[in-house]
C-alpha positions in Angstrom: 17.6 -43.0 -9.1 14.7 -45.4 -8.8 14.9 -45.6 -5.0 14.9 -41.8 -4.7 12.0 -41.4 -7.0 9.9 -44.0 -5.2 10.6 -42.5 -1.8 7.3 -41.3 -0.3 8.9 -38.3 1.4 11.3 -36.9 -1.1 10.4 -38.7 -4.3 7.7 -38.0 -6.9 6.4 -41.4 -8.1 3.3 -41.0 -5.9 2.7 -37.6 -7.3 2.8 -39.0 -10.8 0.2 -41.6 -9.9 -2.0 -39.1 -8.1 -2.0 -36.8 -11.1 -2.9 -39.6 -13.5 -5.8 -40.6 -11.1 -7.1 -37.1 -11.0 -7.0 -36.7 -14.7 -8.9 -40.0 -15.2 -11.4 -39.2 -12.4 -10.3 -41.9 -10.0 -10.2 -41.4 -6.2 -7.1 -42.1 -4.1 -7.2 -45.6 -2.5 -7.7 -44.3 1.0 -10.7 -42.2 -0.1 -12.2 -45.1 -1.9 -12.0 -47.2 1.3 -13.8 -44.5 3.3 -16.5 -44.1 0.7 -17.2 -47.8 0.4 -17.2 -48.3 4.1 -19.8 -45.5 4.4 -21.7 -46.8 1.4 -22.0 -43.4 -0.2 -21.8 -42.2 -3.8 -18.6 -42.5 -5.7 -19.3 -39.6 -8.1 -16.2 -37.6 -9.2 -16.3 -34.1 -10.6 -13.5 -33.9 -13.2 -12.6 -30.3 -12.7 -8.9 -31.0 -13.2 -9.6 -32.7 -16.5 -11.6 -29.7 -17.7 -8.8 -27.3 -16.7 -6.2 -29.5 -18.4 -8.2 -29.6 -21.6 -8.6 -25.8 -21.5 -5.0 -25.0 -20.9 -3.8 -27.5 -23.5 -6.1 -26.0 -26.1 -4.7 -22.5 -25.4 -1.2 -23.7 -25.6 -1.9 -25.5 -28.9 -3.0 -22.2 -30.3 0.4 -20.8 -29.5 2.7 -23.7 -30.5 0.7 -25.6 -33.1 -1.0 -22.7 -34.9 -0.2 -21.2 -38.2 2.6 -19.0 -36.7 5.8 -20.8 -35.9 6.9 -20.3 -32.3 10.5 -20.0 -33.3 12.7 -18.5 -36.0 16.3 -18.0 -37.1 17.6 -14.5 -37.0 20.5 -13.3 -39.0 23.5 -11.9 -37.1 23.3 -8.2 -36.4 26.6 -7.5 -38.0 27.4 -10.3 -40.6 30.9 -10.2 -42.0 31.5 -8.7 -45.4 32.9 -11.3 -47.8 36.6 -10.7 -48.6 36.0 -10.4 -52.3 33.5 -7.7 -51.7 36.0 -5.7 -49.6 38.6 -6.1 -52.4 36.0 -4.9 -55.0 35.3 -1.8 -52.8 39.0 -1.0 -52.5 39.4 -1.3 -56.2 36.4 0.9 -56.9 37.6 3.6 -54.4 41.0 3.6 -56.1 39.4 4.0 -59.6 37.1 6.8 -58.4 40.1 8.6 -56.8 42.1 8.3 -60.0 39.1 9.4 -62.1 38.6 12.4 -59.8 42.3 13.5 -60.1 42.2 13.0 -63.9 39.0 15.0 -64.2 40.4 17.8 -62.1 43.5 18.3 -64.3 41.5 17.9 -67.5 39.1 20.6 -66.4 42.1 22.9 -65.6 43.5 22.2 -69.1 40.1 23.1 -70.7 39.9 26.3 -68.7 43.4 27.3 -69.8 42.6 26.4 -73.4 39.4 28.5 -73.2 41.3 31.4 -71.7 43.9 31.3 -74.6 41.1 31.1 -77.1 39.3 34.1 -75.6 42.5 36.1 -75.5 43.4 35.2 -79.1 39.9 36.2 -80.3 39.9 39.4 -78.5 43.4 40.3 -79.7 42.4 39.5 -83.3 39.3 41.8 -82.9 41.5 44.6 -81.6 44.3 44.2 -84.1 44.7 47.5 -86.2 44.6 47.4 -90.0 41.4 45.4 -90.4 38.7 47.4 -92.2 35.4 47.6 -90.3 33.4 46.8 -93.4 32.4 43.5 -94.8 35.2 41.0 -95.0 36.1 38.7 -97.7 35.0 35.8 -95.5 31.8 34.0 -96.7 28.9 34.7 -94.4 30.5 37.9 -92.9 27.9 40.6 -93.0 30.0 43.5 -91.6 31.3 45.0 -88.4 30.1 43.8 -85.0 29.5 45.4 -81.7 31.4 44.2 -78.5 28.3 42.3 -77.3 28.2 40.5 -80.6 31.9 39.6 -80.4 31.3 38.4 -76.8 28.4 36.3 -77.8 30.3 34.6 -80.6 32.9 33.3 -78.1 32.5 29.7 -76.9 30.9 29.3 -73.4 33.4 28.9 -70.6 33.9 25.3 -69.3 32.7 24.4 -65.8 35.0 24.9 -62.9 37.3 22.0 -62.1 36.1 19.5 -59.5 38.1 19.6 -56.3 40.9 17.2 -55.7 39.8 14.4 -53.3 41.4 14.6 -49.9 42.1 11.7 -47.5 38.9 12.3 -45.5 36.6 12.2 -48.5 38.3 9.0 -49.7 37.9 7.5 -46.3 34.2 8.6 -46.1 33.6 7.1 -49.5 35.2 3.8 -48.4 33.1 3.7 -45.3 29.9 4.5 -47.3 30.5 1.6 -49.7 31.3 -0.7 -46.7 28.0 0.3 -45.1 26.2 -0.4 -48.3 27.9 -3.8 -48.5 27.1 -4.5 -44.9 23.4 -3.8 -45.5 23.5 -6.1 -48.5 25.1 -8.7 -46.4 22.3 -8.4 -43.8 19.7 -8.8 -46.5 21.4 -11.8 -47.9 21.8 -13.3 -44.4 18.1 -12.7 -43.8 17.2 -14.5 -47.0 19.5 -17.4 -46.1 17.9 -17.6 -42.7 14.4 -17.8 -44.3 15.5 -20.6 -46.5 17.1 -22.3 -43.4 13.8 -21.9 -41.5 11.9 -23.7 -44.3 14.4 -26.5 -44.4 14.4 -27.0 -40.6 10.6 -26.9 -40.6 10.7 -29.7 -43.1 13.1 -31.7 -40.9 10.8 -31.2 -37.9 7.7 -32.3 -39.8 9.4 -35.4 -41.1 10.7 -36.2 -37.7 7.2 -36.2 -35.9 8.1 -33.0 -33.9 4.5 -31.8 -34.1 3.1 -35.0 -32.6 5.7 -35.1 -29.9 5.0 -31.4 -29.0 1.3 -32.0 -28.9 1.6 -34.9 -26.5 4.1 -32.9 -24.4 1.5 -30.1 -24.0 -0.9 -32.6 -22.6 1.6 -34.0 -20.1 2.6 -30.5 -19.2 -0.8 -29.8 -17.7 -1.3 -33.2 -16.0 2.1 -34.2 -14.5 4.6 -32.3 -12.4 6.9 -32.3 -15.5 6.9 -33.2 -19.1 9.7 -34.7 -21.2 10.6 -34.4 -24.9 13.5 -36.3 -26.5 15.3 -35.6 -29.7 16.8 -35.4 -32.2 17.5 -39.1 -32.4 18.4 -41.0 -35.5 15.8 -43.6 -36.6 15.2 -45.7 -39.7 11.8 -44.9 -41.2 10.3 -46.5 -44.2 9.8 -44.0 -47.0 7.7 -44.7 -50.1 9.0 -43.3 -53.4 6.8 -43.4 -56.5 8.8 -44.3 -59.6 7.3 -43.0 -62.9 7.4 -45.4 -65.8 9.5 -43.7 -68.6 7.4 -45.4 -71.2 4.1 -44.5 -69.7 4.2 -41.4 -67.4 0.7 -42.2 -66.1 1.9 -45.4 -64.4 3.7 -45.1 -61.1 5.3 -47.9 -59.1 5.8 -47.6 -55.3 9.3 -48.3 -54.0 10.0 -48.8 -50.3 13.2 -47.3 -48.9 14.5 -47.3 -45.4 16.0 -43.9 -44.6 17.7 -42.7 -41.5 16.0 -39.5 -40.2 16.1 -37.2 -37.2 13.1 -37.8 -35.0 11.5 -36.5 -31.8 9.3 -38.3 -29.3 7.4 -37.7 -26.1 8.8 -39.6 -23.1 6.4 -40.6 -20.4 7.3 -39.0 -17.0 7.1 -42.5 -15.5 9.9 -43.7 -17.8 12.6 -41.1 -17.0 15.0 -41.1 -14.1 17.8 -38.7 -13.2 20.4 -38.2 -10.6 18.6 -37.0 -7.4 21.1 -34.4 -6.4 20.8 -32.0 -9.3 18.6 -28.9 -9.6 19.1 -28.4 -13.4 18.3 -31.2 -15.8 21.1 -30.1 -18.1 23.6 -31.2 -15.4 22.0 -34.6 -14.7 22.8 -38.1 -15.9 19.6 -39.5 -17.3 18.2 -43.0 -17.8 15.2 -43.7 -19.9 13.3 -46.9 -19.7 11.8 -48.0 -23.0 10.1 -51.1 -24.4 11.2 -52.2 -27.9 9.6 -54.5 -30.4 11.5 -57.0 -32.5 11.1 -54.7 -35.5 12.7 -51.8 -33.7 15.6 -54.0 -32.7 15.9 -55.2 -36.3 16.2 -51.5 -37.4 19.1 -51.1 -35.0 21.1 -53.6 -37.1 21.3 -51.0 -39.9 22.4 -48.1 -37.8 26.1 -47.2 -37.0 27.2 -47.2 -33.4 25.4 -50.3 -32.3 27.0 -53.6 -31.5 25.6 -55.9 -34.1 26.6 -59.1 -32.3 25.0 -57.9 -29.1 21.8 -57.0 -30.9 21.6 -60.4 -32.5 22.2 -62.0 -29.0 19.2 -60.0 -27.7 17.0 -61.1 -30.5 18.1 -64.7 -29.9 17.5 -64.7 -26.1 14.6 -62.4 -25.7 13.1 -62.2 -29.2 10.5 -65.0 -28.7 9.2 -64.4 -25.2 10.2 -60.8 -24.6 12.0 -59.3 -21.5 9.8 -58.6 -18.5 10.7 -55.4 -16.6 8.7 -55.0 -13.4 11.2 -53.3 -11.2 9.3 -50.1 -10.5 6.4 -50.1 -8.0 4.3 -47.8 -10.2 4.2 -50.1 -13.2 1.1 -52.2 -12.3 -1.2 -49.3 -11.4 0.1 -47.1 -14.2 -0.7 -49.9 -16.7 -4.3 -50.0 -15.3 -4.7 -46.2 -15.5 -3.3 -46.1 -19.0 -5.4 -49.1 -20.1 -2.4 -51.1 -21.1 -1.2 -54.5 -20.5 0.3 -55.2 -17.1 4.0 -55.5 -17.8 4.4 -58.5 -15.5 2.5 -60.6 -18.0 4.0 -59.2 -21.2 1.9 -61.1 -23.6 3.0 -58.6 -26.3 6.6 -59.8 -26.1 8.1 -56.4 -25.6 11.8 -56.1 -24.7 12.7 -53.7 -21.9 15.7 -51.5 -22.5 17.6 -48.9 -20.5 19.2 -45.9 -22.2 21.8 -43.9 -20.4 23.1 -40.5 -21.3 25.6 -38.8 -19.1 29.3 -38.8 -18.0 31.2 -42.0 -17.4 34.8 -42.3 -16.3 37.2 -43.4 -19.0 38.2 -46.6 -17.0 34.8 -48.0 -17.3 34.6 -47.2 -21.0 37.8 -49.0 -21.7 36.5 -52.0 -19.8 33.4 -51.9 -22.0 35.5 -52.2 -25.1 35.6 -48.7 -26.4 38.4 -47.7 -28.7 41.4 -46.5 -26.6 42.1 -43.8 -29.2 39.0 -42.1 -28.0 40.0 -42.1 -24.3 42.9 -39.7 -23.9 42.8 -39.9 -20.1 41.2 -42.8 -18.2 40.7 -40.7 -15.1 38.5 -38.1 -16.9 34.8 -38.4 -17.5 33.4 -38.6 -21.0 29.9 -37.8 -22.2 28.5 -41.0 -23.7 25.3 -42.8 -24.7 24.8 -46.5 -23.6 22.0 -49.0 -24.1 21.4 -52.0 -21.9 19.0 -54.9 -22.6 19.1 -57.6 -20.0 22.8 -58.5 -19.7 23.8 -57.1 -23.1 25.2 -53.7 -23.7 24.2 -53.1 -27.3 25.6 -49.6 -27.7 28.4 -47.4 -26.1 29.5 -44.4 -28.0 30.6 -40.8 -27.4 27.6 -38.4 -27.6 27.7 -36.4 -30.8 26.6 -33.1 -29.2 29.4 -30.6 -29.2 27.8 -28.9 -26.2 27.9 -32.1 -24.2 24.2 -32.0 -23.6 21.7 -35.0 -23.5 18.7 -35.1 -25.8 16.0 -34.8 -23.0 14.2 -31.5 -22.4 12.1 -31.2 -19.2 9.8 -28.4 -18.0 6.8 -27.9 -15.8 3.5 -26.0 -15.9 4.6 -24.1 -12.7 8.4 -24.1 -12.1 9.8 -24.5 -8.6 13.2 -22.9 -8.1 16.0 -25.3 -7.0 14.4 -28.5 -8.4 13.5 -30.1 -11.7 10.1 -31.1 -10.4 7.5 -28.5 -10.7 3.7 -28.4 -10.3 1.0 -29.5 -12.7 -2.7 -28.5 -12.5 -3.5 -31.6 -10.3 -0.9 -30.4 -7.8 -2.3 -26.8 -7.9 -6.0 -27.9 -7.6 -5.7 -30.9 -5.3 -7.3 -29.1 -2.2 -10.0 -27.4 -4.2 -11.1 -30.5 -6.1 -11.0 -32.6 -2.9 -13.5 -30.3 -1.2 -15.5 -29.9 -4.4 -15.8 -33.7 -4.8 -16.7 -34.1 -1.1 -19.4 -31.5 -1.5 -20.6 -33.2 -4.7 -20.8 -36.6 -3.0 -22.7 -35.1 -0.1 -25.1 -33.4 -2.6 -25.7 -36.7 -4.3 -26.2 -38.6 -1.0 -28.5 -35.9 0.3 -30.6 -35.8 -2.9 -30.9 -39.6 -2.7 -32.0 -39.6 0.9 -34.4 -36.7 0.5 -35.8 -37.8 -2.8 -38.7 -39.6 -1.0 -40.3 -40.2 2.4 -38.7 -42.3 5.1 -40.9 -45.1 6.6 -41.1 -46.3 10.2 -42.6 -49.8 10.6 -43.6 -51.3 13.9 -43.0 -54.9 13.1 -44.9 -56.1 16.3 -48.1 -54.6 15.0 -47.9 -56.0 11.5 -50.3 -58.8 10.8 -49.0 -62.2 10.1 -47.6 -62.5 6.6 -47.4 -58.7 6.1 -44.0 -57.6 4.5 -42.9 -54.3 5.9 -40.2 -54.0 3.2 -42.7 -54.1 0.3 -44.0 -50.6 -0.4 -46.1 -49.5 -3.4 -48.9 -47.1 -4.1 -52.3 -47.8 -2.6 -51.0 -50.6 -0.5 -53.2 -51.7 2.4 -51.4 -52.4 5.6 -52.8 -55.1 7.9 -52.1 -54.6 11.6 -53.0 -56.1 14.9 -53.5 -54.7 18.3 -50.5 -54.1 20.5 -50.3 -56.9 23.0 -49.3 -54.4 25.7 -52.3 -52.2 25.0 -50.4 -49.3 23.5 -52.5 -48.8 20.4 -51.8 -45.0 20.2 -48.6 -45.5 18.2 -49.3 -46.2 14.5 -47.9 -49.3 13.0 -46.6 -47.4 9.9 -45.4 -43.8 9.9 -43.8 -41.6 7.2 -41.6 -38.5 7.4 -39.7 -36.4 4.8 -35.9 -35.8 5.3 -34.6 -32.3 4.8 -33.1 -31.5 1.4 -29.8 -29.4 1.5 -29.3 -29.6 -2.2 -29.5 -25.8 -2.8 -26.9 -25.0 -0.1 -24.6 -27.8 -1.2 -24.9 -26.7 -4.8 -23.9 -23.2 -3.8 -20.8 -24.5 -2.0 -19.9 -26.7 -5.0 -20.3 -23.7 -7.4 -18.1 -21.5 -5.1 -15.3 -24.0 -5.1 -15.6 -24.5 -8.8 -15.2 -20.8 -9.3 -12.3 -20.9 -6.9 -10.7 -23.5 -9.2 -10.8 -20.9 -12.0 -8.9 -18.4 -9.9 -6.4 -20.9 -8.6 -5.6 -22.3 -12.1 -6.2 -19.0 -14.0 -8.0 -21.0 -16.7 -11.5 -19.6 -17.0 -14.5 -21.7 -18.0 -14.8 -19.6 -21.2 -11.6 -21.1 -22.4 -13.3 -24.5 -22.5 -16.4 -23.3 -24.2 -18.5 -22.9 -21.0 -20.3 -19.5 -20.7 -19.2 -17.3 -17.8 -21.7 -16.2 -15.3 -22.2 -12.5 -14.7 -22.5 -9.5 -16.9 -18.9 -9.4 -17.9 -19.0 -12.7 -19.7 -22.0 -11.8 -21.8 -20.2 -9.4 -24.2 -17.4 -10.0 -26.6 -15.2 -7.4 -25.0 -15.8 -9.0 -21.6 -14.9 -12.4 -22.8 -11.8 -10.9 -24.4 -10.8 -9.4 -21.0 -11.2 -12.8 -19.4 -9.1 -14.5 -22.0 -6.4 -11.8 -21.7 -6.3 -12.5 -18.0 -5.8 -16.2 -18.7 -3.0 -15.4 -21.2 -1.0 -13.6 -18.4 -0.5 -17.0 -16.7 0.0 -18.8 -20.0 2.8 -16.4 -20.7 4.8 -17.9 -17.8 4.0 -21.4 -19.0 5.0 -20.4 -22.6 8.2 -18.9 -21.2 9.0 -22.3 -19.5 8.4 -24.1 -22.7 10.5 -21.7 -24.7 13.4 -21.7 -22.3 13.5 -25.5 -21.4 12.3 -27.2 -24.6 12.1 -25.2 -27.8 15.4 -23.3 -27.5 17.7 -26.2 -26.4 16.0 -28.6 -28.8 16.5 -26.2 -31.8 20.1 -25.6 -30.6 20.8 -29.3 -30.7 19.2 -29.6 -34.1 21.3 -26.7 -35.5 24.4 -28.4 -34.1 23.5 -31.7 -35.8 22.9 -29.8 -39.1 26.2 -28.0 -38.8 28.0 -31.3 -38.2 26.4 -33.3 -41.0 25.2 -30.8 -43.7 27.5 -30.1 -46.6 25.2 -27.7 -48.6 26.1 -24.6 -46.6 22.6 -24.2 -45.2 24.0 -22.7 -42.0 27.3 -21.1 -41.0 27.1 -21.2 -37.2 26.6 -17.4 -36.8 22.8 -17.5 -36.8 20.8 -16.8 -33.7 17.7 -18.6 -32.5 14.6 -16.6 -31.9 12.0 -18.3 -29.7 8.6 -16.6 -30.1 6.2 -18.6 -27.9 5.8 -15.9 -25.3 5.5 -13.2 -28.0 2.8 -15.2 -29.7 0.9 -15.6 -26.4 1.2 -11.9 -25.7 0.8 -10.2 -29.0 -0.9 -12.6 -31.4 -4.1 -10.5 -31.6 -2.5 -7.1 -30.8 0.2 -7.5 -33.5 -2.4 -8.1 -36.2 -4.4 -5.0 -35.1 -1.1 -3.0 -35.3 -0.4 -4.3 -38.8 -3.9 -3.4 -40.0 -3.6 0.1 -38.5 -0.2 0.5 -40.2 -1.8 -0.3 -43.5 -4.5 2.3 -43.0 -2.1 5.0 -41.8 0.2 4.5 -44.8 -2.5 4.5 -47.4 -1.8 8.0 -48.6 0.4 9.4 -51.5 3.1 10.9 -49.3 3.8 7.6 -47.4 3.6 5.6 -50.7 6.3 7.7 -52.1 8.5 6.8 -49.1 7.9 3.1 -48.8 7.2 2.4 -52.4 5.4 -0.6 -53.9 8.0 -3.0 -52.5 7.6 -1.9 -48.9 3.8 -2.0 -49.3 4.1 -5.5 -50.7 6.1 -6.7 -47.7 3.5 -5.4 -45.3 0.6 -6.8 -47.3 2.3 -10.2 -47.4 2.9 -10.2 -43.7 -0.7 -9.3 -42.9 -2.0 -12.0 -45.2 0.2 -14.6 -43.5 -1.1 -13.4 -40.1 -4.7 -14.0 -41.4 -3.8 -17.5 -42.4 -4.0 -16.5 -46.1 -1.5 -17.4 -48.7 0.4 -14.1 -48.7 3.0 -15.4 -51.2 0.2 -16.1 -53.7 -1.7 -12.9 -53.2 1.2 -10.4 -53.2 3.6 -10.6 -56.2 7.3 -11.1 -55.5 10.0 -8.4 -56.0 10.9 -9.6 -59.5 7.3 -9.3 -60.6 7.0 -5.9 -59.0 10.1 -4.7 -60.8 8.6 -5.9 -64.1 5.4 -4.1 -63.4 7.3 -0.9 -62.6 9.3 -1.1 -65.8 6.2 -1.6 -67.8 4.5 1.3 -66.1 7.6 3.5 -66.8 7.7 2.5 -70.4 4.0 3.3 -70.8 4.5 6.7 -69.2 7.5 7.4 -71.5 5.4 6.5 -74.5 2.6 8.8 -73.4 5.1 11.6 -72.9 6.6 11.1 -76.4 3.2 11.1 -77.9 2.3 14.3 -76.2 5.6 16.0 -77.2 5.0 14.9 -80.8 1.5 16.4 -80.7 2.8 19.7 -79.3 5.5 19.9 -82.1 2.8 19.2 -84.6 0.7 22.0 -83.3 3.7 24.4 -83.3 4.6 23.5 -86.9 1.0 24.0 -87.9 1.0 27.5 -86.2 4.2 28.5 -88.0 2.9 27.4 -91.3 -0.3 29.4 -90.7 1.9 32.5 -89.8 4.0 32.2 -92.9 0.9 31.9 -95.0 -0.5 35.0 -93.3 2.7 37.0 -94.0 2.7 35.9 -97.6 -0.9 37.2 -98.0 -0.2 40.7 -96.3 -0.2 44.2 -98.0 2.9 45.2 -100.1 3.5 48.2 -97.8 3.6 45.8 -94.8 6.0 43.6 -96.7 8.3 46.6 -97.4 8.2 47.7 -93.8 9.1 44.2 -92.7 12.0 44.1 -95.1 13.3 47.5 -93.9 13.1 46.4 -90.3 15.1 43.3 -91.2 17.8 45.3 -92.9 18.2 47.6 -89.8 18.7 44.7 -87.4 22.4 43.7 -87.2 23.3 40.1 -88.1 25.9 38.0 -86.4 28.1 36.4 -89.0 28.2 32.6 -88.5 31.8 32.5 -89.6 34.7 34.7 -90.6 37.1 37.0 -88.7 35.4 39.3 -86.1 35.2 43.0 -86.8 34.7 45.1 -83.8 32.6 48.3 -84.4 32.9 50.8 -81.5 30.9 53.6 -83.2 27.5 53.5 -81.5 24.6 54.7 -83.5 26.6 54.9 -86.8 25.5 53.2 -89.9 27.3 50.0 -90.7 28.0 51.4 -94.3 29.9 54.5 -93.1 33.3 55.1 -94.8 36.4 54.6 -92.8 38.4 57.6 -91.7 42.1 57.8 -91.0 42.7 54.4 -92.4 42.2 52.8 -88.9 40.3 49.6 -88.5 38.8 50.7 -85.1 37.3 54.1 -84.4 36.5 55.6 -81.1 33.0 56.3 -79.9 31.7 59.8 -81.0 34.8 60.9 -82.8 37.1 60.2 -85.8 40.3 60.0 -83.8 42.0 56.7 -84.5 42.4 54.5 -81.5 
């Protein structure tokens, strides 16, 4: 791996050094030699550094802003719990039984009503009953057919239909759909809780710092590397409250194993040279450990304690020098670190391997034979080597058999892991720009003042031709050859090409904007031209830059964020016992969406709020739906949406209070109306009591002529229309025909 990487033709070690030199503003060694041989200016225009800073800041807005570039999405069709299905089945059976029972009970009521109507009618038509007043209390006399009909009880409603198989099946599916929607809502709530928990794990494991450093490397080097999650022992301070005095707190230091992430330098990573996808590669990381970090390994499972103690004994005092890569010395100078060949810090070099190893070698290394089912097969392992000691060999815990290293590039190249960084993209442009800038400085230096020609043969004795100052007097002598026409001292002004060279430099600087797609406005530099003088013009320029950043964000999402989170979820599912995840959740990586729609999405939300601010839409979405949108908009504006908008429980309480208040108002209004009606009746009664005696007599006569419906007693049907109710009976019949005395 090292030999392939250091190969000048097919390797990339020289590209790493060249990128680091360009970022630090240092020329290549061969260019330095040419400049110093010429004696010109060594000025360096750090265009690449400016572009790296600008692109890093834009990427930080995407991945380190207030919006998380990832999420956990509930499954589209979560399973319904078995107990819920059983409850649905029981409920459908109960509803079916209730419907059948209600049908037959309604039929019985209809039959009973029909019998009652028939009996009442028969009793009214029975002969021998006098049509006069009966002996029953409250009976006022014979009744008309309409009065007898009105005294009958109202018919019962028709019986509900018997449920058929299709209706029962539809009801079952309806309840299942309701349960499925409830399962989706519960799964979404659980995913939200899981997101918060995972975010806490990432913050405790230094994921933000690792990602921030990764974004810097992404723009500088041909590739960037992030590692994790790895288990580390970190000191945690817990404050213990004194039970006797709660105001007193005592710090307590505890060492806790935590999942951590880190940025790995591109110089310290090696992989098999024949692979095109890093997921298929065996990887070796070179790291330098301190004595404290080795002491922490004594407390972690999976490490050979005796081997770690041997390392501390042999290399703990003077360290272990590792100078086996040709880039180490110059890299240390460019990174302002100690040259590793001296190692006055006492660091201990370590090689960590993650990849496949044949079972035979694992058995030779002392691994438990119970873990090696077939010595011929390869097994995915992790191994640590320090000097001549192997301090760790164990099976990798990842169920996907994937290592913990994630590699991506600013510009991906198909078929290889190595891509292109901004120094690779802008090398030619910056080379010409720097050459132009050096020529500009040299020309300005030469043309800054006059050039002097001194004829040393005509200078007087003791006159110094190198000493020039204002108002100097030059002492000369005659030319011994008699050629006194040539002056002893002459001056001329070299031509200045600064304006032309500056135009060339500006042109190549603008060309660097086009090549990198990172405009100057992204770094805070005003853009020349009318388009950059307005807010809308600057927005157009930034949107053009975001098009390229979408590709970069897609590389980060696909190669770093998604596999890293997948490994983390696997670790949580393997170790967590609280039921935080069930393995059916789906990862949702949003870096590209944030880059594309961060501003546009907010404008859409604000427009949605304006469009739905009307009574018709409010009746549809209700206060809960409105609260969801308000909370989302507040979060998008970096405002505490959870504190501004009340939660569902508080909204329900407010709705109940409002309903109770409206009910109280309705009751008060009804009571007021009843009071007004009672007052009106009382006034009418008083008015009748105070009327003329003739009017009272007329009212009494009118009341006697109106037939009264007896509240009780046997019905007496009077079929004689227009006959007085006090007419004597004829023929001894209880019922008389209409318009005659013939018995019916």
